[in-house]
N, C-alpha and C positions, 0 to 999 in steps of 0.2 A: 660207795659214797652215800652218806646219809642225806636225808631230805634237808636236814638243817644245814649241812655243809653246802648242799646245792643252792639253797636259798641264799646263804651267805655269799657264795660265789657270784650268784646273779646280782645281788645287791652291790658287791664290789665292782662288778663289771658295769653296772648301771651308773654307779657313782664315778667310775673312771671315765666313762663316756661323757657324763655330765660335766666333769672337771675339764676334760679335753675340749668340749664345746665352749665352756666358759673361757678357757684360755684362748681359744681361737677367736672368740668374739672380742675379748680384751685386746688381743694382738691386732685385730683388724678393725677396731672401733673407729679409728681415724679415717680409714678408707671407706667404711660404711657411712660415716658422717659426710664425707666428701661426696659420695654417690647420692646420698639423700639431698644434699645441698644442690648438686648438679641437676637432679631431677626437678627440684623445686624451681631452680632458675630456668631450666628448659621449659617447664610448664608455664612459668610467667612470661617467658619470651614468646612462646607459642600463643598464649592468651593475648599478648600485646600485638603480635603479628596479625592474629585473627581480627582483633578490634580495628587495627589499621586498615586491613583489607575490607572489613565490613563498612567502615566509614567511606573508603574509596568506592566500593560498590554502590553504596547509597547515593554518593555524589554522581556516579556514572548513570544510575537509574534516573536521578533527578534531571540530569542533562538530556537523557533520551526522552523523558516525558515532555520536557520543554520543547525539544525539537519536534517530537511527534505532534504535540499540540499545535505548534506553529505550522507544520506541514498540513495537518488536518484543516486548520483555519484557511490556509491558502487554497487547499483543494476545494473546500466548501465555497469559498469566494469564487473560484474559477468555475465551479459547477453552476452557481447562481448566475454568473455572467454568461455562461454557455446557454443556459435555459433562456435568459433574456434575449440573447442573440438569436437563438432558434425561434423564439416567439416573434421577433422582429422580422425574420426571414418569412415565417408563415404569414404574417400580416402583409408583407410586400407581395407575396404570391397571391393572396386574396385580392389585393388591389389590382394586380396584373390581370386576374380573372375578370374582375369588374370592368377593367379597361377594355378587354377583348369583347365582353358582352355589350359594352356601351358603343364600341366602334363598329362591331358587326352585329347589329340588332337582329338581322335575319338568320344569324348563325344558330344552329340547333344548340340547345343548352348542353347536350351530351358532349359536343365537340369542345366547348369552352371548359367543361369539367375534365375532359381528357387532357387538354393542354395544361390545365392547372395540376392535374394528377401527375403528369410527366415531370413538370417542374418540381413538384413535391418529392417525387421519386429521386430525382437528381440531388435534391437537398438532403434527403435521408441517406443516400449513398455517400455523399460528401461527409456527412456528419458522423456516420457510423464506421467508416474505414479508419484503420489505425496506421496504414501505410501513408506516409507524408506525400509520396509521389502520386499515389492513387487519389488522395484527398485533393491535391492540386488539379489533377485531371478532371475530377468531378466538379470542382469549383469553377474551372474554366468552361466546362460544358454548361453549367447552370448559368453563368454570366452570359455566355453566348446565346443561350436559349432565351433568357429573360430580355436581353437587349434586342434580339430579333422580334420577339412578341411586342415589346414596347414600341420599337421603330415601326413595325407594320401597323399597329393600332394608331399611332400618331399620324402616319402618312395617310391612312384611310380616313381618319377624322378630318384632316386638312384637305381631303379631296385630291391628293397628289397621286392616288392610285385608283384604278377602277376595278381592282380585284374584288370579287365577291367573297373570297375566302382568304384567310391569312396563309398564303401558299408557302412562303419560306418557313413559317413556323411548322406547318404540317409536314413540310419536307424534312425538317429536323427530327420530327417524331418518327418518320419512316427510316431514318438512318440507324436507329438503334436496333 
């Protein structure tokens, strides 16, 4: 076979393949159009779904931000109130120390500071514990301690007792 015949055979084969491809494309044109249309619709549906989810997500984020801002504001308010309450407790303990010093003028200053320190320790224990039952326990101890100190100071000032020292208060210190 000559080169010319070979080239001619190759060209015929090439054209035959091209014609067959063209016929296949013409025969399947409707199906290809349908697939193209289906892809386009699926793409638009996906785009719409993503947009819808994006809007929902933005709404959810907005709600979470609002809730978190409200929670933060409430937490800050609670913390401010806790600080105010704690300061008032400390002021009351200072008054209690002054009451002891005024009632028992002969009492060494170190003893008055020890009583004050013990009350402050109970306050800090009450304040710092997270367990509600423990918190209540320390609160009751602090109340009992402060009431005892106050009562002994009052009785001593009124002359209702001849004790030279606040014995019941010192007894509570030794219990711990």
